[in-house]
C-alpha positions as CSV (number, residue, x, y, z in Angstrom):
1,M,5.3,-13.6,16.2
2,T,3.2,-13.8,19.5
3,Y,2.9,-10.1,19.3
4,W,0.0,-10.4,17.0
5,R,-1.8,-13.1,18.6
6,N,-5.5,-12.3,19.2
7,K,-5.0,-8.6,17.9
8,V,-7.7,-7.4,15.7
9,V,-6.4,-6.3,12.5
10,L,-8.5,-4.9,9.4
11,I,-6.9,-4.7,6.3
12,S,-8.3,-2.9,3.1
13,G,-7.7,-4.5,-0.4
14,G,-7.2,-7.8,1.5
15,S,-8.6,-10.1,-1.6
16,S,-5.2,-10.1,-3.3
17,G,-1.8,-8.9,-3.7
18,L,0.0,-7.5,-0.5
19,G,-3.1,-7.3,1.2
20,E,-3.8,-11.0,0.9
21,N,0.0,-11.7,1.8
22,L,-0.4,-9.7,5.0
23,A,-3.6,-11.5,5.9
24,R,-1.9,-14.7,5.5
25,T,1.2,-13.7,7.5
26,L,-1.0,-12.1,10.3
27,A,-3.1,-15.1,10.3
28,A,-0.1,-17.4,11.1
29,A,0.8,-15.0,13.7
30,G,-2.4,-15.7,15.5
31,A,-4.2,-12.5,14.8
32,K,-8.1,-11.8,14.0
33,L,-8.6,-10.4,10.8
34,V,-11.2,-8.3,9.0
35,L,-10.5,-8.3,5.3
36,G,-12.2,-5.4,2.9
37,A,-12.3,-5.3,-0.6
38,I,-14.5,-4.5,-3.7
39,D,-14.0,-8.1,-5.0
40,A,-16.8,-9.7,-2.5
41,D,-16.4,-13.1,-3.8
42,G,-12.5,-13.0,-3.6
43,V,-12.2,-11.4,-0.3
44,E,-14.6,-14.2,1.1
45,A,-12.6,-16.5,-0.5
46,V,-9.3,-15.7,1.0
47,A,-11.2,-15.3,4.2
48,A,-12.5,-18.8,4.0
49,S,-9.1,-20.1,3.3
50,L,-7.7,-18.6,6.4
51,R,-10.7,-20.1,8.6
52,D,-9.8,-23.3,7.4
53,T,-6.1,-22.8,9.1
54,G,-8.0,-21.8,12.4
55,C,-7.9,-18.1,12.1
56,E,-10.8,-16.1,12.7
57,A,-11.3,-14.1,9.6
58,T,-14.2,-12.3,7.9
59,G,-14.4,-11.0,4.5
60,V,-16.5,-7.9,3.8
61,W,-17.4,-6.1,0.7
62,A,-16.4,-2.4,0.8
63,D,-15.8,-0.1,-2.1
64,V,-13.2,2.3,0.0
65,T,-13.6,5.1,-2.4
66,Q,-17.0,5.7,-0.9
67,Q,-17.8,7.0,2.8
68,E,-20.8,4.6,3.5
69,P,-18.9,1.3,3.0
70,V,-16.0,2.6,4.8
71,D,-17.8,3.3,7.7
72,R,-19.8,-0.2,7.7
73,L,-16.2,-1.9,7.4
74,I,-15.0,-0.4,10.4
75,A,-17.8,-0.8,12.3
76,S,-18.2,-4.5,11.7
77,A,-14.7,-5.0,12.8
78,V,-15.5,-3.2,16.0
79,E,-19.1,-4.7,16.5
80,R,-17.4,-8.2,15.8
81,H,-14.4,-8.1,18.2
82,G,-14.9,-5.2,20.5
83,R,-12.1,-3.1,19.4
84,L,-9.5,-2.4,16.6
85,D,-5.8,-2.9,17.0
86,A,-4.5,-1.9,13.6
87,L,-5.5,-0.8,10.2
88,F,-3.6,-1.6,7.0
89,N,-4.4,0.4,4.3
90,C,-3.4,-1.8,1.1
91,A,-6.1,-1.1,-1.3
92,G,-4.8,0.6,-4.5
93,R,-3.5,-0.1,-8.0
94,S,-0.7,1.2,-10.5
95,A,-1.1,2.5,-13.8
96,R,0.8,3.2,-17.1
97,G,0.8,5.9,-19.7
98,E,2.5,9.4,-20.3
99,A,1.7,12.1,-17.7
100,L,0.7,14.7,-20.4
101,A,-1.8,11.7,-22.0
102,T,-3.4,11.2,-18.5
103,T,-6.6,12.7,-18.3
104,P,-7.8,14.9,-15.2
105,E,-10.4,12.2,-14.7
106,Q,-7.8,9.3,-14.8
107,F,-5.9,11.1,-12.1
108,Q,-9.3,11.7,-10.0
109,D,-10.1,7.9,-10.2
110,L,-6.5,7.1,-9.2
111,L,-6.3,9.6,-6.4
112,A,-9.7,8.3,-5.2
113,L,-8.2,4.7,-4.7
114,N,-4.7,5.2,-3.8
115,F,-5.0,8.1,-1.4
116,L,-8.3,9.4,-0.6
117,A,-9.5,5.8,0.4
118,T,-6.8,5.9,2.9
119,V,-7.8,9.2,4.3
120,R,-11.2,7.8,4.3
121,C,-10.3,4.6,6.4
122,T,-7.9,6.1,8.6
123,R,-10.4,8.9,9.8
124,A,-13.1,6.2,10.4
125,A,-10.7,4.0,12.3
126,A,-8.6,6.8,14.3
127,P,-10.9,6.8,17.4
128,H,-10.7,2.9,17.7
129,L,-6.8,2.8,16.9
130,I,-6.3,5.6,19.7
131,Q,-8.1,3.9,22.1
132,A,-6.3,0.6,21.4
133,Q,-2.9,2.4,21.2
134,G,-2.5,0.4,17.8
135,H,-0.9,0.5,14.4
136,L,-1.7,2.6,11.2
137,V,-0.1,1.1,8.3
138,N,-0.2,3.1,4.9
139,I,1.1,1.3,1.9
140,G,3.0,3.8,-0.5
141,S,5.5,3.1,-3.0
142,L,9.1,3.9,-4.2
143,A,6.8,6.3,-6.2
144,A,5.7,8.1,-3.3
145,K,9.2,9.4,-3.0
146,T,10.4,9.9,-6.5
147,A,8.6,9.5,-9.9
148,S,9.6,7.8,-13.0
149,K,8.1,7.7,-16.6
150,F,5.4,5.7,-18.0
151,L,3.6,5.3,-14.7
152,G,0.8,7.6,-15.5
153,A,-1.2,9.0,-12.3
154,Y,0.1,6.7,-10.3
155,P,3.2,8.8,-8.8
156,A,1.0,11.7,-7.9
157,S,-1.5,9.4,-6.4
158,K,1.3,8.0,-4.1
159,F,3.1,11.1,-2.9
160,P,0.3,12.2,-1.1
161,V,0.1,9.2,1.0
162,A,3.9,9.8,2.2
163,A,2.9,13.5,3.2
164,Y,-0.3,12.5,4.9
165,S,1.4,9.7,7.1
166,Q,4.1,12.2,8.2
167,Q,1.2,14.5,9.3
168,L,-0.5,11.9,11.1
169,R,2.9,10.7,12.9
170,Y,2.9,14.1,14.3
171,E,-0.9,13.8,15.3
172,L,-1.2,10.1,16.5
173,N,2.2,9.4,17.8
174,P,1.8,11.5,20.9
175,R,-1.6,9.9,21.4
176,G,-0.3,6.5,21.3
177,V,-0.8,5.4,17.6
178,H,2.2,3.8,15.5
179,V,2.0,5.3,12.1
180,L,4.0,3.3,9.6
181,L,4.6,4.2,5.8
182,V,5.5,1.5,3.6
183,C,7.4,2.3,0.2
184,P,8.1,-0.8,-1.5
185,G,9.6,-1.2,-5.2
186,P,8.1,-3.7,-7.7
187,I,6.5,-6.7,-6.1
188,A,7.1,-10.0,-7.4
189,R,3.8,-11.5,-9.0
190,P,3.1,-14.2,-11.3
191,D,1.1,-12.1,-13.7
192,A,3.6,-9.0,-13.7
193,G,4.3,-9.1,-17.6
194,Q,0.7,-9.2,-18.6
195,R,-0.9,-6.8,-16.0
196,Y,-0.2,-3.4,-17.9
197,D,-0.5,-4.5,-21.6
198,A,-3.6,-2.6,-22.6
199,Q,-2.4,0.7,-20.8
200,A,1.0,0.4,-22.1
201,T,0.0,0.5,-25.9
202,G,2.3,2.7,-27.7
203,L,4.8,3.0,-24.9
204,P,8.2,1.1,-24.7
205,E,8.1,-2.5,-23.9
206,S,9.7,-1.5,-20.7
207,A,6.5,0.2,-19.6
208,R,4.7,-3.2,-19.1
209,K,7.1,-4.2,-16.5
210,P,7.0,-3.8,-12.8
211,G,7.7,-0.5,-11.8
212,G,7.6,0.7,-15.5
213,G,10.5,-1.1,-16.1
214,V,12.8,0.1,-13.4
215,K,15.7,-2.1,-12.7
216,L,15.4,-3.4,-9.7
217,K,14.7,-7.0,-8.5
218,G,11.0,-8.0,-7.8
219,I,10.4,-7.9,-3.7
220,S,9.0,-11.2,-2.2
221,P,5.4,-10.6,-0.8
222,D,6.0,-12.7,1.9
223,K,9.3,-11.2,2.9
224,L,7.7,-7.7,2.5
225,A,4.8,-8.7,4.8
226,R,7.1,-10.0,7.5
227,N,9.1,-6.9,7.1
228,I,6.2,-4.8,7.7
229,L,5.0,-6.7,10.6
230,R,8.6,-6.4,12.3
231,C,8.6,-2.7,11.8
232,C,5.0,-2.5,13.6
233,E,6.3,-4.4,16.5
234,R,9.6,-1.9,16.6
235,R,7.1,1.1,16.0
236,K,9.4,2.3,13.2
237,P,7.8,5.3,11.2
238,E,9.1,3.9,7.5
239,L,9.9,0.9,5.7
240,V,11.8,1.4,2.3
241,M,12.5,-1.7,0.2
242,P,15.0,-2.1,-1.2
243,A,16.8,0.0,1.5
244,K,19.3,1.2,-0.9
245,A,16.7,3.3,-2.8
246,R,17.1,5.8,0.4
247,I,20.3,6.9,-1.3
248,L,18.5,8.0,-4.5
249,F,15.8,9.8,-2.4
250,A,18.7,11.8,-0.8
251,L,20.5,12.4,-4.0
252,A,17.1,13.6,-5.8
253,Q,16.6,16.1,-3.0
254,L,20.1,17.4,-3.1
255,S,20.1,17.6,-7.0
256,P,16.9,17.1,-8.8
257,A,18.9,17.0,-12.1
258,L,21.1,14.1,-10.7
259,G,18.0,12.2,-9.3
260,D,16.5,12.3,-12.9
261,W,19.4,11.3,-14.5
262,I,19.7,8.3,-12.1
263,I,16.1,7.6,-12.7
264,G,16.4,7.7,-16.4
265,K,19.2,5.3,-16.3
266,M,17.4,2.6,-14.0
267,T,14.3,2.9,-16.5
268,G,16.5,3.0,-19.8
269,A,14.7,6.2,-20.3
270,S,17.7,8.5,-19.9
271,D,18.3,11.6,-22.2
272,G,21.3,12.8,-20.5
273,G,19.5,14.8,-17.8
274,S,19.2,18.7,-18.0
């Protein structure tokens, strides 16, 4: 992937998960990296491990739910490297719970991280991305396109990412910036079975599983990272994994009742539809 050699890339949520996988894939491709995360020790550890491979990588503490740390994160990348070629908005987390049992405050907290942090980082980075004719990558989810049970505030915090990315394509594509929305299904992780035990109390056992129990094979994070970079190189507007999920999205738009029934079957939560 010589395309990425010496490109300056900023990744929010770069201390773990998909953000870390993207960082390692970009490092192998020769990019210069600035990683932001609220876990100061974790993000520095990832950056240090990348520097050991010869990559120019910097770890920066940043709470991306607050504007001042976001501004400092973007400024640190530009001051260090003189430009910014790509922003990957990876910071975020999932949730478990029933929608009615989820408080407004819990919705607000997840919206602040999963959506408004993307808005903050994007607005701060946009002038530099326009100057570089670069890339903006927003990490959504299959839940940004269709909701399922037991995900609490998560779908409501990811649907706006899809809408925002579409609006940004209209505004930024004519100015030379490529905008990519990534909508992955459950990502394979070693701790997938234990991550939501506390939140899933009182819910079916399936709610503890990746995707709230949706019957999809976990996606390899390394494969997902490679596909994301490939979509950037080809300047594609959207990546959905698995691709067959697009069929569900189309059916759900044509017939919400059918879409609900299919999702119910896929999560073992169908009541026959209505």
